[in-house]
Jmol script that loads the backbone (N, CA, C; Angstrom):
load data "model"
ATOM      1  N   MET A   1      13.947   7.550  -5.010  1.00  0.00           N
ATOM      2  CA  MET A   1      13.475   6.500  -5.896  1.00  0.00           C
ATOM      3  C   MET A   1      12.087   6.872  -6.412  1.00  0.00           C
ATOM      4  N   SER A   2      11.936   6.966  -7.698  1.00  0.00           N
ATOM      5  CA  SER A   2      10.636   7.310  -8.262  1.00  0.00           C
ATOM      6  C   SER A   2       9.852   6.037  -8.572  1.00  0.00           C
ATOM      7  N   MET A   3       8.544   6.176  -8.562  1.00  0.00           N
ATOM      8  CA  MET A   3       7.686   5.037  -8.805  1.00  0.00           C
ATOM      9  C   MET A   3       7.702   4.671 -10.294  1.00  0.00           C
ATOM     10  N   ASN A   4       7.845   3.401 -10.574  1.00  0.00           N
ATOM     11  CA  ASN A   4       7.773   2.902 -11.933  1.00  0.00           C
ATOM     12  C   ASN A   4       6.309   2.609 -12.233  1.00  0.00           C
ATOM     13  N   LYS A   5       5.709   3.378 -13.135  1.00  0.00           N
ATOM     14  CA  LYS A   5       4.280   3.248 -13.416  1.00  0.00           C
ATOM     15  C   LYS A   5       3.912   1.847 -13.888  1.00  0.00           C
ATOM     16  N   LYS A   6       4.756   1.252 -14.710  1.00  0.00           N
ATOM     17  CA  LYS A   6       4.466  -0.096 -15.210  1.00  0.00           C
ATOM     18  C   LYS A   6       4.378  -1.084 -14.044  1.00  0.00           C
ATOM     19  N   TYR A   7       5.328  -1.013 -13.133  1.00  0.00           N
ATOM     20  CA  TYR A   7       5.332  -1.927 -11.987  1.00  0.00           C
ATOM     21  C   TYR A   7       4.137  -1.665 -11.074  1.00  0.00           C
ATOM     22  N   PHE A   8       3.817  -0.401 -10.893  1.00  0.00           N
ATOM     23  CA  PHE A   8       2.672  -0.052 -10.041  1.00  0.00           C
ATOM     24  C   PHE A   8       1.376  -0.562 -10.673  1.00  0.00           C
ATOM     25  N   ASP A   9       1.235  -0.413 -11.982  1.00  0.00           N
ATOM     26  CA  ASP A   9       0.052  -0.930 -12.677  1.00  0.00           C
ATOM     27  C   ASP A   9      -0.063  -2.446 -12.510  1.00  0.00           C
ATOM     28  N   GLU A  10       1.079  -3.127 -12.576  1.00  0.00           N
ATOM     29  CA  GLU A  10       1.069  -4.578 -12.359  1.00  0.00           C
ATOM     30  C   GLU A  10       0.582  -4.916 -10.955  1.00  0.00           C
ATOM     31  N   LEU A  11       1.028  -4.154  -9.973  1.00  0.00           N
ATOM     32  CA  LEU A  11       0.588  -4.373  -8.601  1.00  0.00           C
ATOM     33  C   LEU A  11      -0.927  -4.202  -8.492  1.00  0.00           C
ATOM     34  N   LEU A  12      -1.452  -3.149  -9.100  1.00  0.00           N
ATOM     35  CA  LEU A  12      -2.896  -2.924  -9.069  1.00  0.00           C
ATOM     36  C   LEU A  12      -3.652  -4.075  -9.725  1.00  0.00           C
ATOM     37  N   GLU A  13      -3.134  -4.568 -10.827  1.00  0.00           N
ATOM     38  CA  GLU A  13      -3.765  -5.703 -11.509  1.00  0.00           C
ATOM     39  C   GLU A  13      -3.785  -6.942 -10.622  1.00  0.00           C
ATOM     40  N   ILE A  14      -2.695  -7.167  -9.896  1.00  0.00           N
ATOM     41  CA  ILE A  14      -2.646  -8.316  -8.981  1.00  0.00           C
ATOM     42  C   ILE A  14      -3.704  -8.161  -7.896  1.00  0.00           C
ATOM     43  N   PHE A  15      -3.822  -6.963  -7.331  1.00  0.00           N
ATOM     44  CA  PHE A  15      -4.866  -6.726  -6.324  1.00  0.00           C
ATOM     45  C   PHE A  15      -6.247  -7.027  -6.901  1.00  0.00           C
ATOM     46  N   LEU A  16      -6.495  -6.547  -8.106  1.00  0.00           N
ATOM     47  CA  LEU A  16      -7.804  -6.734  -8.726  1.00  0.00           C
ATOM     48  C   LEU A  16      -8.084  -8.193  -9.085  1.00  0.00           C
ATOM     49  N   GLU A  17      -7.034  -8.973  -9.308  1.00  0.00           N
ATOM     50  CA  GLU A  17      -7.210 -10.379  -9.653  1.00  0.00           C
ATOM     51  C   GLU A  17      -7.492 -11.265  -8.442  1.00  0.00           C
ATOM     52  N   CYS A  18      -7.193 -10.778  -7.260  1.00  0.00           N
ATOM     53  CA  CYS A  18      -7.469 -11.562  -6.062  1.00  0.00           C
ATOM     54  C   CYS A  18      -8.975 -11.757  -5.938  1.00  0.00           C
ATOM     55  N   LYS A  19      -9.384 -13.000  -5.807  1.00  0.00           N
ATOM     56  CA  LYS A  19     -10.806 -13.339  -5.841  1.00  0.00           C
ATOM     57  C   LYS A  19     -11.465 -13.393  -4.463  1.00  0.00           C
ATOM     58  N   SER A  20     -10.648 -13.384  -3.426  1.00  0.00           N
ATOM     59  CA  SER A  20     -11.213 -13.481  -2.087  1.00  0.00           C
ATOM     60  C   SER A  20     -10.337 -12.741  -1.090  1.00  0.00           C
ATOM     61  N   LYS A  21     -10.919 -12.507   0.059  1.00  0.00           N
ATOM     62  CA  LYS A  21     -10.184 -11.881   1.154  1.00  0.00           C
ATOM     63  C   LYS A  21      -8.996 -12.759   1.559  1.00  0.00           C
ATOM     64  N   LYS A  22      -9.210 -14.068   1.578  1.00  0.00           N
ATOM     65  CA  LYS A  22      -8.146 -15.012   1.942  1.00  0.00           C
ATOM     66  C   LYS A  22      -7.000 -14.946   0.938  1.00  0.00           C
ATOM     67  N   GLU A  23      -7.326 -14.900  -0.349  1.00  0.00           N
ATOM     68  CA  GLU A  23      -6.302 -14.842  -1.388  1.00  0.00           C
ATOM     69  C   GLU A  23      -5.499 -13.545  -1.283  1.00  0.00           C
ATOM     70  N   LEU A  24      -6.183 -12.434  -1.067  1.00  0.00           N
ATOM     71  CA  LEU A  24      -5.503 -11.146  -0.919  1.00  0.00           C
ATOM     72  C   LEU A  24      -4.638 -11.142   0.339  1.00  0.00           C
ATOM     73  N   SER A  25      -5.156 -11.715   1.410  1.00  0.00           N
ATOM     74  CA  SER A  25      -4.402 -11.798   2.663  1.00  0.00           C
ATOM     75  C   SER A  25      -3.108 -12.584   2.477  1.00  0.00           C
ATOM     76  N   HIS A  26      -3.184 -13.738   1.817  1.00  0.00           N
ATOM     77  CA  HIS A  26      -1.985 -14.544   1.563  1.00  0.00           C
ATOM     78  C   HIS A  26      -0.975 -13.753   0.746  1.00  0.00           C
ATOM     79  N   PHE A  27      -1.455 -13.038  -0.251  1.00  0.00           N
ATOM     80  CA  PHE A  27      -0.572 -12.236  -1.091  1.00  0.00           C
ATOM     81  C   PHE A  27       0.133 -11.160  -0.269  1.00  0.00           C
ATOM     82  N   LEU A  28      -0.628 -10.425   0.541  1.00  0.00           N
ATOM     83  CA  LEU A  28      -0.050  -9.340   1.339  1.00  0.00           C
ATOM     84  C   LEU A  28       0.936  -9.862   2.374  1.00  0.00           C
ATOM     85  N   PHE A  29       0.616 -10.996   3.020  1.00  0.00           N
ATOM     86  CA  PHE A  29       1.533 -11.556   4.009  1.00  0.00           C
ATOM     87  C   PHE A  29       2.826 -12.030   3.366  1.00  0.00           C
ATOM     88  N   GLY A  30       2.767 -12.438   2.107  1.00  0.00           N
ATOM     89  CA  GLY A  30       3.972 -12.848   1.410  1.00  0.00           C
ATOM     90  C   GLY A  30       4.786 -11.674   0.901  1.00  0.00           C
ATOM     91  N   LEU A  31       4.113 -10.582   0.601  1.00  0.00           N
ATOM     92  CA  LEU A  31       4.758  -9.425  -0.009  1.00  0.00           C
ATOM     93  C   LEU A  31       5.345  -8.447   1.006  1.00  0.00           C
ATOM     94  N   LEU A  32       4.603  -8.195   2.074  1.00  0.00           N
ATOM     95  CA  LEU A  32       4.954  -7.132   3.008  1.00  0.00           C
ATOM     96  C   LEU A  32       5.640  -7.663   4.260  1.00  0.00           C
ATOM     97  N   THR A  33       6.417  -6.791   4.884  1.00  0.00           N
ATOM     98  CA  THR A  33       7.037  -7.136   6.165  1.00  0.00           C
ATOM     99  C   THR A  33       5.994  -7.031   7.272  1.00  0.00           C
ATOM    100  N   GLU A  34       6.325  -7.569   8.417  1.00  0.00           N
ATOM    101  CA  GLU A  34       5.415  -7.480   9.571  1.00  0.00           C
ATOM    102  C   GLU A  34       5.150  -6.013   9.929  1.00  0.00           C
ATOM    103  N   ASN A  35       6.180  -5.193   9.844  1.00  0.00           N
ATOM    104  CA  ASN A  35       6.036  -3.773  10.148  1.00  0.00           C
ATOM    105  C   ASN A  35       5.074  -3.098   9.159  1.00  0.00           C
ATOM    106  N   GLU A  36       5.214  -3.398   7.880  1.00  0.00           N
ATOM    107  CA  GLU A  36       4.324  -2.824   6.861  1.00  0.00           C
ATOM    108  C   GLU A  36       2.891  -3.295   7.060  1.00  0.00           C
ATOM    109  N   LEU A  37       2.730  -4.566   7.437  1.00  0.00           N
ATOM    110  CA  LEU A  37       1.393  -5.102   7.683  1.00  0.00           C
ATOM    111  C   LEU A  37       0.732  -4.460   8.894  1.00  0.00           C
ATOM    112  N   THR A  38       1.539  -3.910   9.783  1.00  0.00           N
ATOM    113  CA  THR A  38       1.016  -3.193  10.942  1.00  0.00           C
ATOM    114  C   THR A  38       0.718  -1.734  10.595  1.00  0.00           C
ATOM    115  N   GLU A  39       1.620  -1.102   9.853  1.00  0.00           N
ATOM    116  CA  GLU A  39       1.501   0.328   9.551  1.00  0.00           C
ATOM    117  C   GLU A  39       0.349   0.666   8.600  1.00  0.00           C
ATOM    118  N   ILE A  40       0.145  -0.128   7.580  1.00  0.00           N
ATOM    119  CA  ILE A  40      -0.879   0.190   6.582  1.00  0.00           C
ATOM    120  C   ILE A  40      -2.283   0.228   7.191  1.00  0.00           C
ATOM    121  N   PRO A  41      -2.693  -0.777   7.967  1.00  0.00           N
ATOM    122  CA  PRO A  41      -4.018  -0.689   8.584  1.00  0.00           C
ATOM    123  C   PRO A  41      -4.163   0.507   9.538  1.00  0.00           C
ATOM    124  N   VAL A  42      -3.072   0.878  10.213  1.00  0.00           N
ATOM    125  CA  VAL A  42      -3.122   2.046  11.104  1.00  0.00           C
ATOM    126  C   VAL A  42      -3.365   3.311  10.278  1.00  0.00           C
ATOM    127  N   ARG A  43      -2.747   3.407   9.115  1.00  0.00           N
ATOM    128  CA  ARG A  43      -2.966   4.576   8.250  1.00  0.00           C
ATOM    129  C   ARG A  43      -4.423   4.668   7.815  1.00  0.00           C
ATOM    130  N   ILE A  44      -5.046   3.529   7.576  1.00  0.00           N
ATOM    131  CA  ILE A  44      -6.462   3.540   7.228  1.00  0.00           C
ATOM    132  C   ILE A  44      -7.292   4.039   8.407  1.00  0.00           C
ATOM    133  N   GLN A  45      -6.927   3.627   9.618  1.00  0.00           N
ATOM    134  CA  GLN A  45      -7.633   4.114  10.808  1.00  0.00           C
ATOM    135  C   GLN A  45      -7.465   5.623  10.963  1.00  0.00           C
ATOM    136  N   ILE A  46      -6.284   6.129  10.628  1.00  0.00           N
ATOM    137  CA  ILE A  46      -6.036   7.575  10.672  1.00  0.00           C
ATOM    138  C   ILE A  46      -7.024   8.290   9.758  1.00  0.00           C
ATOM    139  N   ILE A  47      -7.177   7.804   8.539  1.00  0.00           N
ATOM    140  CA  ILE A  47      -8.094   8.433   7.579  1.00  0.00           C
ATOM    141  C   ILE A  47      -9.523   8.377   8.099  1.00  0.00           C
ATOM    142  N   LYS A  48      -9.937   7.229   8.614  1.00  0.00           N
ATOM    143  CA  LYS A  48     -11.299   7.098   9.144  1.00  0.00           C
ATOM    144  C   LYS A  48     -11.548   8.091  10.276  1.00  0.00           C
ATOM    145  N   MET A  49     -10.557   8.232  11.161  1.00  0.00           N
ATOM    146  CA  MET A  49     -10.712   9.145  12.288  1.00  0.00           C
ATOM    147  C   MET A  49     -10.730  10.603  11.828  1.00  0.00           C
ATOM    148  N   LEU A  50      -9.874  10.936  10.862  1.00  0.00           N
ATOM    149  CA  LEU A  50      -9.890  12.304  10.315  1.00  0.00           C
ATOM    150  C   LEU A  50     -11.243  12.623   9.697  1.00  0.00           C
ATOM    151  N   LYS A  51     -11.807  11.666   8.993  1.00  0.00           N
ATOM    152  CA  LYS A  51     -13.113  11.869   8.362  1.00  0.00           C
ATOM    153  C   LYS A  51     -14.217  12.077   9.402  1.00  0.00           C
ATOM    154  N   ARG A  52     -14.040  11.481  10.574  1.00  0.00           N
ATOM    155  CA  ARG A  52     -15.015  11.658  11.654  1.00  0.00           C
ATOM    156  C   ARG A  52     -14.785  12.948  12.436  1.00  0.00           C
ATOM    157  N   GLY A  53     -13.712  13.666  12.113  1.00  0.00           N
ATOM    158  CA  GLY A  53     -13.448  14.937  12.775  1.00  0.00           C
ATOM    159  C   GLY A  53     -12.591  14.845  14.026  1.00  0.00           C
ATOM    160  N   VAL A  54     -11.965  13.706  14.250  1.00  0.00           N
ATOM    161  CA  VAL A  54     -11.085  13.545  15.409  1.00  0.00           C
ATOM    162  C   VAL A  54      -9.836  14.401  15.177  1.00  0.00           C
ATOM    163  N   THR A  55      -9.384  15.085  16.215  1.00  0.00           N
ATOM    164  CA  THR A  55      -8.212  15.955  16.076  1.00  0.00           C
ATOM    165  C   THR A  55      -6.945  15.128  15.880  1.00  0.00           C
ATOM    166  N   GLN A  56      -5.957  15.767  15.257  1.00  0.00           N
ATOM    167  CA  GLN A  56      -4.688  15.088  15.024  1.00  0.00           C
ATOM    168  C   GLN A  56      -4.022  14.686  16.340  1.00  0.00           C
ATOM    169  N   ARG A  57      -4.106  15.533  17.309  1.00  0.00           N
ATOM    170  CA  ARG A  57      -3.505  15.233  18.622  1.00  0.00           C
ATOM    171  C   ARG A  57      -4.159  13.991  19.240  1.00  0.00           C
ATOM    172  N   GLU A  58      -5.489  13.925  19.157  1.00  0.00           N
ATOM    173  CA  GLU A  58      -6.197  12.783  19.717  1.00  0.00           C
ATOM    174  C   GLU A  58      -5.862  11.493  18.951  1.00  0.00           C
ATOM    175  N   ILE A  59      -5.774  11.590  17.629  1.00  0.00           N
ATOM    176  CA  ILE A  59      -5.397  10.425  16.814  1.00  0.00           C
ATOM    177  C   ILE A  59      -4.004   9.958  17.202  1.00  0.00           C
ATOM    178  N   SER A  60      -3.084  10.894  17.363  1.00  0.00           N
ATOM    179  CA  SER A  60      -1.718  10.571  17.743  1.00  0.00           C
ATOM    180  C   SER A  60      -1.687   9.805  19.061  1.00  0.00           C
ATOM    181  N   GLN A  61      -2.460  10.279  20.025  1.00  0.00           N
ATOM    182  CA  GLN A  61      -2.489   9.643  21.337  1.00  0.00           C
ATOM    183  C   GLN A  61      -3.136   8.261  21.281  1.00  0.00           C
ATOM    184  N   LYS A  62      -4.255   8.146  20.550  1.00  0.00           N
ATOM    185  CA  LYS A  62      -4.979   6.876  20.506  1.00  0.00           C
ATOM    186  C   LYS A  62      -4.241   5.804  19.728  1.00  0.00           C
ATOM    187  N   LEU A  63      -3.587   6.191  18.631  1.00  0.00           N
ATOM    188  CA  LEU A  63      -2.953   5.204  17.768  1.00  0.00           C
ATOM    189  C   LEU A  63      -1.437   5.097  17.966  1.00  0.00           C
ATOM    190  N   GLY A  64      -0.867   6.025  18.724  1.00  0.00           N
ATOM    191  CA  GLY A  64       0.567   5.982  18.972  1.00  0.00           C
ATOM    192  C   GLY A  64       1.405   6.271  17.739  1.00  0.00           C
ATOM    193  N   VAL A  65       0.915   7.200  16.907  1.00  0.00           N
ATOM    194  CA  VAL A  65       1.641   7.584  15.693  1.00  0.00           C
ATOM    195  C   VAL A  65       2.023   9.055  15.778  1.00  0.00           C
ATOM    196  N   GLY A  66       3.024   9.416  14.984  1.00  0.00           N
ATOM    197  CA  GLY A  66       3.475  10.799  14.974  1.00  0.00           C
ATOM    198  C   GLY A  66       2.513  11.710  14.233  1.00  0.00           C
ATOM    199  N   VAL A  67       2.521  12.963  14.610  1.00  0.00           N
ATOM    200  CA  VAL A  67       1.652  13.958  13.978  1.00  0.00           C
ATOM    201  C   VAL A  67       1.990  14.101  12.490  1.00  0.00           C
ATOM    202  N   ALA A  68       3.251  13.918  12.121  1.00  0.00           N
ATOM    203  CA  ALA A  68       3.638  14.036  10.707  1.00  0.00           C
ATOM    204  C   ALA A  68       2.912  13.001   9.850  1.00  0.00           C
ATOM    205  N   THR A  69       2.759  11.798  10.369  1.00  0.00           N
ATOM    206  CA  THR A  69       2.041  10.744   9.632  1.00  0.00           C
ATOM    207  C   THR A  69       0.580  11.121   9.464  1.00  0.00           C
ATOM    208  N   ILE A  70       0.006  11.684  10.506  1.00  0.00           N
ATOM    209  CA  ILE A  70      -1.394  12.097  10.458  1.00  0.00           C
ATOM    210  C   ILE A  70      -1.571  13.270   9.501  1.00  0.00           C
ATOM    211  N   THR A  71      -0.646  14.211   9.548  1.00  0.00           N
ATOM    212  CA  THR A  71      -0.695  15.374   8.657  1.00  0.00           C
ATOM    213  C   THR A  71      -0.615  14.937   7.203  1.00  0.00           C
ATOM    214  N   ARG A  72       0.225  13.968   6.915  1.00  0.00           N
ATOM    215  CA  ARG A  72       0.321  13.459   5.545  1.00  0.00           C
ATOM    216  C   ARG A  72      -1.019  12.881   5.105  1.00  0.00           C
ATOM    217  N   GLY A  73      -1.649  12.112   5.976  1.00  0.00           N
ATOM    218  CA  GLY A  73      -2.967  11.554   5.671  1.00  0.00           C
ATOM    219  C   GLY A  73      -4.001  12.641   5.454  1.00  0.00           C
ATOM    220  N   ALA A  74      -3.938  13.700   6.270  1.00  0.00           N
ATOM    221  CA  ALA A  74      -4.880  14.813   6.146  1.00  0.00           C
ATOM    222  C   ALA A  74      -4.709  15.523   4.802  1.00  0.00           C
ATOM    223  N   LYS A  75      -3.460  15.695   4.385  1.00  0.00           N
ATOM    224  CA  LYS A  75      -3.195  16.345   3.096  1.00  0.00           C
ATOM    225  C   LYS A  75      -3.769  15.524   1.947  1.00  0.00           C
ATOM    226  N   GLU A  76      -3.570  14.224   2.000  1.00  0.00           N
ATOM    227  CA  GLU A  76      -4.102  13.352   0.940  1.00  0.00           C
ATOM    228  C   GLU A  76      -5.625  13.343   0.966  1.00  0.00           C
ATOM    229  N   LEU A  77      -6.200  13.395   2.144  1.00  0.00           N
ATOM    230  CA  LEU A  77      -7.661  13.446   2.284  1.00  0.00           C
ATOM    231  C   LEU A  77      -8.210  14.717   1.651  1.00  0.00           C
ATOM    232  N   HIS A  78      -7.530  15.830   1.852  1.00  0.00           N
ATOM    233  CA  HIS A  78      -7.961  17.106   1.268  1.00  0.00           C
ATOM    234  C   HIS A  78      -7.824  17.130  -0.254  1.00  0.00           C
ATOM    235  N   LYS A  79      -6.995  16.241  -0.792  1.00  0.00           N
ATOM    236  CA  LYS A  79      -6.854  16.138  -2.246  1.00  0.00           C
ATOM    237  C   LYS A  79      -8.017  15.364  -2.872  1.00  0.00           C
ATOM    238  N   GLY A  80      -8.898  14.847  -2.020  1.00  0.00           N
ATOM    239  CA  GLY A  80     -10.051  14.123  -2.519  1.00  0.00           C
ATOM    240  C   GLY A  80      -9.855  12.620  -2.604  1.00  0.00           C
ATOM    241  N   ARG A  81      -8.811  12.130  -2.000  1.00  0.00           N
ATOM    242  CA  ARG A  81      -8.564  10.687  -2.012  1.00  0.00           C
ATOM    243  C   ARG A  81      -9.346  10.040  -0.882  1.00  0.00           C
ATOM    244  N   PHE A  82      -9.372   8.760  -0.880  1.00  0.00           N
ATOM    245  CA  PHE A  82      -9.972   7.964   0.197  1.00  0.00           C
ATOM    246  C   PHE A  82     -11.498   8.032   0.223  1.00  0.00           C
ATOM    247  N   GLU A  83     -12.129   8.216  -0.911  1.00  0.00           N
ATOM    248  CA  GLU A  83     -13.590   8.212  -0.944  1.00  0.00           C
ATOM    249  C   GLU A  83     -14.148   6.860  -0.546  1.00  0.00           C
ATOM    250  N   ASN A  84     -13.385   5.789  -0.783  1.00  0.00           N
ATOM    251  CA  ASN A  84     -13.865   4.436  -0.482  1.00  0.00           C
ATOM    252  C   ASN A  84     -13.620   4.021   0.973  1.00  0.00           C
ATOM    253  N   ILE A  85     -13.054   4.919   1.761  1.00  0.00           N
ATOM    254  CA  ILE A  85     -12.813   4.604   3.181  1.00  0.00           C
ATOM    255  C   ILE A  85     -13.849   5.323   4.012  1.00  0.00           C
TER     256      ILE A  85
END
end "model"
wireframe off; spacefill off
backbone 0.3
color backbone group
């Protein structure tokens, strides 16, 4: 399944229109499953830990995630993403 740019742009606009943390939280809780709400914050922690120089093995042990998930985050980090994290 390929990403529909129009739909993705709409999603970004909705995020930008949220005026408060509470409003964004309500939106995310309505949109995402419990599993997604758990996984996304963990991925952010992965990026933060990679930026601090924590090894992939240590991240895997501390967060209980697979090395493949961490490797994916590392690849995206090397592409120059996540400057705001």
